[in-house]
C-alpha positions as CSV (number, residue, x, y, z in Angstrom):
1,M,64.1,0.7,-12.1
2,S,62.4,4.1,-11.1
3,L,59.2,4.8,-12.8
4,A,59.8,8.6,-12.9
5,F,61.8,8.9,-16.1
6,P,59.7,6.6,-18.1
7,F,56.6,8.4,-16.9
8,L,58.3,11.8,-18.0
9,A,58.9,10.2,-21.4
10,A,55.4,8.9,-21.6
11,Y,54.1,12.3,-20.8
12,V,56.2,14.2,-23.4
13,L,55.1,11.5,-26.0
14,D,51.4,12.1,-25.1
15,L,51.8,15.9,-25.7
16,L,53.5,15.5,-29.1
17,L,51.7,12.6,-30.5
18,G,48.1,12.1,-28.9
19,D,46.6,9.1,-29.9
20,P,47.3,8.1,-33.5
21,P,44.6,5.7,-34.5
22,Q,46.6,3.4,-36.5
23,W,49.0,2.6,-33.7
24,P,48.3,-0.5,-31.5
25,H,46.6,0.6,-28.3
26,P,46.3,-1.2,-25.2
27,V,43.1,0.8,-23.9
28,R,41.3,-0.4,-27.4
29,L,42.3,-4.0,-26.3
30,L,40.7,-3.6,-23.0
31,G,37.4,-2.4,-24.8
32,R,37.5,-5.9,-26.7
33,V,38.2,-7.7,-23.5
34,I,35.2,-5.8,-21.9
35,E,32.9,-6.8,-24.9
36,Y,34.2,-10.5,-24.6
37,W,33.2,-10.7,-21.0
38,E,29.9,-8.8,-21.5
39,G,28.9,-11.4,-24.2
40,V,29.7,-14.2,-21.5
41,W,28.3,-12.8,-18.4
42,Y,25.5,-10.6,-19.5
43,R,22.1,-11.0,-17.7
44,P,20.0,-8.1,-16.7
45,R,21.0,-8.6,-13.0
46,V,23.5,-6.7,-10.7
47,A,25.1,-10.0,-9.7
48,A,26.1,-10.6,-13.3
49,G,27.4,-7.3,-13.7
50,V,29.7,-7.8,-10.5
51,I,31.0,-11.0,-11.9
52,F,31.5,-9.2,-15.3
53,W,33.7,-6.5,-13.3
54,L,35.7,-8.8,-11.6
55,A,36.3,-10.8,-14.6
56,V,37.5,-7.6,-16.6
57,M,39.7,-6.5,-13.9
58,G,41.3,-9.8,-13.2
59,T,42.0,-10.1,-17.0
60,T,43.5,-6.8,-16.9
61,L,45.8,-7.4,-13.8
62,I,46.9,-10.8,-15.5
63,G,47.9,-9.1,-18.5
64,V,49.7,-6.2,-16.7
65,L,51.6,-9.0,-14.4
66,G,52.6,-10.8,-17.6
67,L,53.9,-7.8,-19.2
68,L,56.0,-6.6,-15.9
69,G,57.2,-10.2,-15.7
70,A,58.4,-10.3,-19.2
71,V,60.3,-6.9,-19.2
72,M,62.3,-8.2,-16.1
73,F,64.4,-10.2,-18.3
74,L,65.2,-7.3,-20.9
75,S,68.0,-4.5,-20.7
76,W,67.3,-1.4,-18.9
77,W,66.9,0.5,-22.0
78,A,64.5,-1.9,-23.3
79,E,62.4,-2.1,-20.3
80,A,62.4,1.7,-19.7
81,A,61.1,2.1,-23.2
82,I,58.3,-0.6,-22.9
83,L,57.2,0.8,-19.6
84,A,57.3,4.5,-21.3
85,Y,55.0,3.3,-24.2
86,F,52.5,1.7,-22.1
87,L,52.4,4.6,-19.7
88,Y,51.9,6.8,-22.7
89,T,48.9,5.0,-24.1
90,G,47.1,5.5,-20.6
91,L,47.5,9.5,-20.8
92,A,45.0,11.6,-23.0
93,T,45.9,15.4,-22.6
94,R,46.6,16.0,-26.5
95,S,43.7,13.6,-27.6
96,L,41.2,15.5,-25.2
97,H,42.5,18.7,-26.9
98,Y,42.5,17.2,-30.5
99,E,38.9,15.6,-30.3
100,S,37.2,18.8,-28.8
101,R,39.2,21.3,-31.1
102,R,37.5,19.5,-34.0
103,V,34.1,20.5,-32.7
104,E,35.3,24.1,-32.3
105,E,36.8,24.1,-35.9
106,A,33.5,22.9,-37.3
107,L,31.6,25.6,-35.2
108,A,34.0,28.3,-36.6
109,R,33.2,27.2,-40.2
110,G,29.4,27.3,-39.4
111,N,29.1,23.5,-40.2
112,L,26.6,22.7,-37.4
113,A,26.3,19.0,-39.0
114,A,29.7,18.4,-38.6
115,A,30.2,20.1,-35.1
116,R,27.1,17.9,-34.0
117,H,28.8,14.8,-35.4
118,R,32.2,15.3,-33.9
119,L,30.5,16.3,-30.5
120,A,28.6,12.8,-30.6
121,R,32.1,11.2,-30.5
122,I,33.1,12.7,-27.1
123,V,29.7,13.0,-25.2
124,G,26.9,10.6,-24.4
125,R,24.0,13.1,-24.7
126,E,22.2,13.4,-27.9
127,T,23.6,16.1,-30.2
128,G,21.4,16.2,-33.3
129,Q,19.3,19.2,-32.3
130,L,21.9,21.3,-30.4
131,R,22.4,24.9,-31.1
132,P,26.0,26.4,-31.5
133,E,26.1,27.7,-27.8
134,E,24.8,24.3,-26.7
135,I,27.4,22.7,-28.7
136,R,30.2,24.7,-27.3
137,R,29.0,24.3,-23.7
138,A,28.9,20.5,-24.0
139,A,32.4,20.6,-25.5
140,I,33.9,22.6,-22.7
141,E,32.0,20.4,-20.3
142,T,33.7,17.4,-21.7
143,V,37.1,19.1,-21.6
144,A,36.5,19.7,-17.8
145,E,35.1,16.3,-16.9
146,N,37.6,14.4,-18.9
147,L,40.2,16.4,-17.3
148,A,39.6,14.5,-14.4
149,D,39.2,11.0,-15.6
150,G,41.4,11.2,-18.7
151,V,44.3,13.1,-17.5
152,V,44.4,13.7,-13.8
153,A,43.1,10.3,-12.6
154,P,45.5,8.2,-14.8
155,M,48.5,10.2,-13.3
156,F,47.1,9.8,-9.7
157,F,46.8,6.0,-10.0
158,T,50.3,5.8,-11.7
159,L,51.6,7.6,-8.9
160,L,50.2,5.4,-6.3
161,L,50.3,2.0,-7.9
162,G,52.4,2.4,-11.1
163,L,51.5,0.6,-14.3
164,P,49.1,-1.9,-12.6
165,G,47.1,1.1,-11.0
166,L,47.0,2.9,-14.4
167,F,45.6,0.0,-16.4
168,L,43.3,-1.3,-13.6
169,Y,41.9,2.3,-13.5
170,K,41.6,2.5,-17.3
171,A,39.7,-1.0,-17.2
172,A,37.2,0.4,-14.7
173,N,36.8,3.7,-16.5
174,T,36.3,2.1,-19.8
175,M,33.9,-0.3,-18.5
176,D,31.7,2.5,-17.2
177,S,31.7,4.5,-20.5
178,M,30.6,1.0,-22.1
179,V,28.0,-0.3,-19.9
180,G,27.4,2.3,-17.1
181,Y,24.2,3.6,-18.4
182,K,20.8,3.8,-16.7
183,N,18.8,2.3,-19.6
184,Y,16.9,-0.9,-20.1
185,R,20.1,-3.0,-21.0
186,Y,22.5,-1.8,-18.4
187,N,20.5,-0.4,-15.6
188,K,21.3,-3.4,-13.4
189,F,24.0,-5.1,-15.2
190,G,26.1,-1.9,-15.4
191,K,25.3,-0.7,-11.9
192,C,28.8,-2.3,-10.4
193,A,30.7,-0.8,-13.2
194,A,29.2,2.8,-12.6
195,R,29.6,2.8,-8.9
196,A,33.2,1.3,-9.1
197,D,34.1,4.5,-11.5
198,D,32.3,6.7,-9.0
199,I,34.5,5.5,-6.1
200,L,37.6,5.4,-8.1
201,N,37.2,8.9,-9.2
202,F,36.2,10.3,-5.9
203,L,39.6,11.6,-5.0
204,P,40.9,12.4,-8.5
205,A,37.9,14.6,-9.3
206,R,38.2,16.7,-6.2
207,L,42.1,17.0,-6.7
208,T,41.3,18.0,-10.6
209,A,39.2,20.7,-9.4
210,L,41.8,22.2,-7.0
211,L,44.3,22.0,-9.5
212,M,42.1,23.8,-12.0
213,V,41.9,26.5,-9.6
214,A,45.8,26.9,-9.7
215,A,45.6,26.7,-13.3
216,A,43.3,29.6,-13.7
217,A,45.7,31.8,-11.7
218,V,48.5,30.9,-14.2
219,T,46.4,31.1,-17.5
220,G,44.8,34.5,-17.0
221,A,41.6,33.0,-15.9
222,D,39.6,33.8,-12.7
223,P,40.9,31.6,-9.8
224,W,38.7,33.5,-7.3
225,G,35.5,32.9,-9.3
226,S,36.6,29.2,-9.9
227,W,37.0,28.8,-6.2
228,R,33.8,30.4,-5.4
229,I,31.6,28.6,-8.1
230,L,33.4,25.3,-7.1
231,R,32.4,25.6,-3.4
232,R,28.9,26.5,-4.5
233,D,27.9,24.4,-7.2
234,A,30.2,21.3,-7.3
235,G,27.2,19.2,-6.1
236,N,25.1,20.2,-9.0
237,A,25.2,17.2,-11.2
238,A,23.9,13.8,-11.0
239,S,27.5,12.4,-10.8
240,P,29.1,12.6,-7.5
241,N,32.3,13.6,-9.2
242,A,31.6,15.4,-12.7
243,G,30.3,18.5,-11.0
244,W,33.7,19.3,-9.3
245,P,35.8,20.0,-12.4
246,E,32.8,21.5,-14.2
247,A,32.2,24.1,-11.5
248,A,36.0,24.9,-11.4
249,M,35.9,25.4,-15.1
250,A,32.6,27.4,-15.1
251,G,33.9,29.7,-12.4
252,A,37.3,30.2,-14.1
253,L,35.6,31.2,-17.3
254,G,32.8,33.2,-15.8
255,V,30.2,31.2,-17.8
256,R,27.3,28.9,-16.9
257,L,27.7,25.2,-17.7
258,G,25.3,22.2,-17.1
259,G,21.4,22.5,-17.6
260,P,19.1,20.0,-19.2
261,S,20.3,17.5,-21.7
262,T,18.8,14.6,-24.0
263,Y,19.9,11.0,-23.4
264,F,18.3,8.2,-25.1
265,G,15.4,10.5,-26.2
266,Q,14.7,11.4,-22.9
267,V,15.2,15.1,-21.5
268,I,17.0,14.9,-18.2
269,P,16.9,17.9,-16.1
270,K,20.1,18.9,-14.6
271,P,20.9,22.0,-12.6
272,F,23.0,24.7,-14.1
273,I,26.8,25.3,-12.8
274,G,28.2,28.7,-12.7
275,E,26.7,32.1,-13.6
276,P,25.7,33.4,-17.2
277,H,28.0,36.6,-17.0
278,Q,28.6,36.4,-20.9
279,P,27.3,33.9,-23.7
280,L,29.9,31.2,-24.4
281,A,32.3,32.1,-27.3
282,A,35.3,30.5,-29.0
283,S,37.5,32.7,-26.6
284,H,36.1,30.5,-23.7
285,Y,36.9,27.3,-25.3
286,R,40.5,28.5,-25.9
287,Q,40.8,29.5,-22.3
288,A,39.4,26.1,-21.3
289,V,42.2,24.5,-23.4
290,R,44.8,26.6,-21.7
291,I,43.4,25.4,-18.3
292,L,43.4,21.8,-19.7
293,Y,47.2,22.1,-20.5
294,A,48.1,24.0,-17.3
295,T,46.3,21.4,-14.9
296,S,47.8,18.5,-16.9
297,L,51.3,20.0,-16.6
298,I,50.9,20.7,-12.8
299,M,49.5,17.0,-12.1
300,A,52.5,15.8,-14.3
301,G,55.0,17.5,-12.4
302,L,53.6,16.4,-9.1
303,T,53.7,12.7,-10.4
304,F,57.1,12.9,-11.7
305,L,58.3,14.5,-8.5
306,G,56.5,11.8,-6.3
307,L,58.0,8.8,-8.2
308,Y,61.3,10.4,-8.5
309,L,61.8,11.3,-4.7
310,T,60.4,8.0,-3.5
311,H,62.4,6.0,-6.2
312,A,59.2,4.2,-6.8
313,G,59.3,1.4,-9.4
314,A,56.8,-0.3,-11.7
315,W,54.3,-0.5,-8.7
316,G,54.4,3.0,-7.8
317,V,54.6,4.8,-4.4
318,L,52.4,2.1,-2.6
319,G,54.6,-0.6,-4.0
320,I,57.4,0.5,-1.8
321,L,55.3,-0.6,1.0
322,R,55.3,-4.3,-0.6
């Protein structure tokens, strides 16, 4: 069966439903798998982190292979429905909008405490002392960065390797978010997870930035500014990937992102991205959301067409070569 129409159904479900917290969710199950293997393999050594990473990825692959083996015995409609549901759980356009919007809504009410608390749910930096403009800057940065690893990258790996590609990527990305920190506990143990995530996001981050330039053109933002700042400032980030979508967003909005942030009680000096043509305002957040949806729709269209034209099945386009 072609994966194109299950993917299309999954994408529509994501736009309509987001991520209801009461629903069973495979990515949350991945979190428990990661916690289990961390408990088994944790040692403050790089080698232990490599074994941990392989254990999580192996467990994920076995689970996906079991699922694909089980659905082969079901009717076409049941197989399509199950594939659509699992693909849907790996997409995050609506939930990224929802979580960042809660921060903006708290700011609009003047409730800084609530805005800081809600921001802390979606960023790694400390938020307790952030001013309103710093809160909005962090929210927009999160929209840009997660547009790459929460929206475009999952579709990219779905196109290449189907359902296994999607969930192997989600496992690697979730591991990075849980153990990929440069602190005492994870500096060595989490190094493999952090580096693997960097490698997996190398192409998706750059693809995301290019799609954001196109999205700026169709949403009334500044595509030329997006392209100019992308070329100039994409390397202005500690991560080899995060600077690309952040630079494209900063240029499209005509604002400055980045700058020093506090992590684990320590101020980390980071270069700025973009130019401070105007102070950040609610209108910039709304424009960022339009770019989020436009980029997501463009990538979804490319993914659907790639799957449809190649008649790729559950293993994606590369699965045709098997």
